[in-house]
C-alpha positions, 0 to 999 in steps of 0.5 A: 687487444684494441680493435682498429676502427674503420670508416668508409666514404663513398665519394662523388665530388670535391670537398673543401676543408680547412684546419686552423692552428693557433700559437701564442701571438707576440708583438711583432710585425703587424701586431707591433704596427697596430699597437704603435699606430693605435689603428688598423686598416680593413680592406672593404668591398663596394658590391660583394653582397652580403659580405662587404658592400655599401648600403643605401646610406653609403655605409659599409656593411656585411658578414665579413666586415662584422667578423673583422670588427670582432677580430679588432675587438679581440686584438684591442684587448690582447694588445692592452689598448683602451681604443683602436682606430678602425680605418676602412680602405676600399679595395677591388678584386684586382687591388686587394692582394697588392694593397695587402702586400705593400702594407696599405691594409691589415685585413681584407674583409670581403669574399676572397677565395683561399686557394693554393696560388694565393697562399704563395702571396698572402695568408688566410684565417680559417674558412668562414664561408663555402660557395660554388662558381656558377653561371648567372643568366637571363631565363630567356637566354636558354643558358643552363651550363658551360656548354651553352656559352660556346661562342658567346660573350661572358663577363666575370670580375677582374682579379678573381679566381673565377675569371682565371678558371673561366679563361682556362675552361675556354681554352681547354674546351675550345669554347670560343667565348669572348670574356669580359673583365669587369672592375667589380661585381656591380659592373659585371652584373650591369653588363649582363643586365644591359645585354653586353654579356649573356652570362656572369660567372661568379660565386653563386651567393654573390650572383644571387645577391646581385640578381635579388637586388636588381630591378627584375629578380625573377628574370634571372637564373643561376646554373645548377652546374657548379664549375668549382667550390670556393672556400672564403677566408679573411686575408692577411699578410704572409709570413706573419705567424704571430698576427695570423695566430691572433686572428685565427684565435679570434675567428674561432672564438667568434664561432665557439661563442656564437651559440652553445647549440650549433645553428641549423640551416633554418637559422641561416634561412631566417636571417636571409629572409630578414635581409630580404634575400628572397631568391636565396631563401627560395633555393634553400627551402627544399633543404629546410622543409623538403625531402633533404631537410633531414640531412641538411637541417638537423644536427649530426647524429653519427656515432663514430664509436661503431666498428664500421661507419659508411657515408654513402653519397653516390645516389645524391644529386651531383650538385649536392655532393660537394656540400655533403663531402664538405660536411663529412670531411669536416666532421671526420677530421674534427672527430679524429683530432678530438679523440685520437685512436687507431682508425682506418679511413677508406675513400672510394673513387678518390680520383674525383677529389683530385679534379679540383685544387681545393679538394686535392689540397685537402686530401693531400694534407689529410694524408700528411697529418693523419699519422699524428692522430693514429689515422690510417688512410686508404684510397681506392680508384679505378682511374689510375691515369686521372689519379697520377696525372695530378701533382697531389695524386702523385705525392699521395702515391709516393708517400704511401706505405703500401700500393696495390695495383690490379689489372690496367689497360693500354691507356693507363699502363704507361703512366703506371709503369713510369710512376712505379718503375715497373719492369717489362714483366710486371707491365705485361702482368698488369695487362693480362692478369685475371680478376683478383690478381694484383701487384703489391708494392712496399718500398722497393719490394714488388710481389704478385698476389691473388685475392680470393673472397670467401663464400660469405664475403662474395655475396656482400661485395659482388657487383655482377648483375647476374648474381645481384638480380638472380 
């Protein structure tokens, strides 16, 4: 009998992952347009350093542009063209989606976050970079986090998810901020530099690049607090499956052929130093030579063939947990897809994953796809209300084959009763039951049970301090 394998993930923050699928491209839609015109138009940015920007010679450069040019080379070969004219069309955060939708540009090579709202309007290639939304301020301002911005003037860039999140946080937390919307990142930084705003809220790598290229880089600081995690992707038109398949294939080929031995964080550090991004290098140093180097600057050595594998990140600093969760989730997902067999993935405190749209979307997608790879997924959460108030959380709960409810308190019981259609007796049971008592729900069947640990199991799972430290 084949033994089902078990994986446990103890989580502490959100994660972002993306899954790329590839189908055979056909000459319709954008592919047909490119072949007939023998040209492709790339949307580029003026000041999204280091992804897409104008250098001192007024030439467009950047990581995203390099990726787009590699896509162009692949498309040219696929379409059998001896030449393919590349046109560069400047876009801003506010104009990039409209210009994509109306056909002005074919690919957007900038720093665009792939989120659920934008997926309703455009499509994205596989994730090419992951960053976090943070706060840039002058060190002399004493601003260290969102709470310090109460009643102050803050700037972000028009048309970005960062500006939308900042506006939402301002209303939800009654911060009373005055929020300025700049046309691009350069103008936003100028507002901070000249004192018209006390902080610039944007993706941390863009903030670091703006500060590093300023007159006085040492005057600025980036908050340790992350407001969200932002996955970037090359943007293209929606509902063009053939073109998306061709672009996805080209992106995956770039990464597959980049290096037989997968790069380490120190390789990124070396490239950033060559580009003169010293502030970014300073922030990376502790992950390359410091105490965290063993985790972040080495290849994964986890063997998922073991009967039980536990990823425990609860003791990591809060600002590192999203990064580690991304590494773990990508790793497990890739391993499960590469070698399908009976496995069980258990995620503890999963309500934390539902706090951010990207991580919630990922975990809901994982649930939908898991059965294709013989993967069972179990979630554990002490925050039933936080879990069920999320659309993704409710979707997960409704799709679950088995749900186990343990004791609830008066602040959560109404939500639980409504979601699971419990009777008055079952409601009272969950409010008064003892430790180990539970209500199992399988389809329309509701059964009360009592869980009792054996003498050998109890010492392994107890959290009672009188027993742990006796």
